[in-house]
C-alpha positions as CSV (number, residue, x, y, z in Angstrom):
1,X,12.7,3.7,-10.5
2,X,8.6,3.9,-10.4
3,X,6.4,4.8,-8.0
4,X,5.0,1.8,-5.6
5,X,1.4,2.1,-4.2
6,X,1.3,-0.1,-1.0
7,X,-2.3,-1.0,0.2
8,X,-2.4,-2.5,3.8
9,X,-4.7,-2.9,6.4
10,X,-1.4,-2.6,8.9
11,X,-0.3,0.7,8.5
12,X,2.4,0.4,10.6
13,X,4.1,-3.1,9.2
14,X,3.8,-1.1,5.7
15,X,5.3,1.8,6.6
16,X,8.2,-0.2,8.2
17,X,8.3,-2.0,4.6
18,X,8.4,1.3,2.7
19,X,11.4,2.5,4.9
20,X,13.0,-1.0,4.6
21,X,13.0,-0.4,0.6
22,X,15.4,2.6,0.9
23,X,15.0,6.5,0.5
24,X,15.3,6.1,-3.7
25,X,12.0,4.2,-3.7
26,X,8.7,6.6,-4.5
27,X,6.6,4.7,-2.4
28,X,2.9,5.8,-1.2
29,X,1.1,3.6,1.5
30,X,-2.6,3.3,1.4
31,X,-5.5,2.3,4.2
32,X,-6.9,-0.7,2.6
33,X,-10.0,0.7,4.7
34,X,-10.0,3.9,3.4
35,X,-12.2,5.2,0.6
36,X,-9.9,7.8,-1.1
37,X,-8.4,7.6,-4.2
38,X,-4.3,8.1,-4.4
39,X,-3.4,11.0,-6.1
40,X,-0.4,10.1,-8.2
41,X,-0.9,6.8,-10.8
42,X,1.5,3.9,-9.8
43,X,3.7,1.8,-11.5
44,X,3.3,-1.0,-9.1
45,X,0.5,-1.9,-6.9
46,X,1.1,-4.4,-3.8
47,X,-1.4,-5.2,-1.6
48,X,-0.2,-6.1,1.9
49,X,-3.0,-7.7,4.0
50,X,-2.8,-9.3,7.0
51,X,-6.3,-10.2,7.9
52,X,-8.0,-11.6,4.3
53,X,-11.5,-11.7,4.6
54,X,-13.9,-11.1,1.8
55,X,-13.9,-7.3,2.6
56,X,-10.5,-7.1,2.0
57,X,-10.3,-8.7,-1.5
58,X,-13.4,-6.5,-2.4
59,X,-11.4,-3.6,-1.5
60,X,-8.3,-4.7,-3.2
């Protein structure tokens, strides 16, 4: 399976989502408001944003 990057504004919810995908899925959870760049190249990026604002869209 490929590496999955989940970008979120609600880390607790997204960590639960990552856990529910199973132990074999390689997931990284990134805070939407964190300026750090993820270290690994993902195969798929999923945005899990609860409050969709202009700032959130720009950050995605």
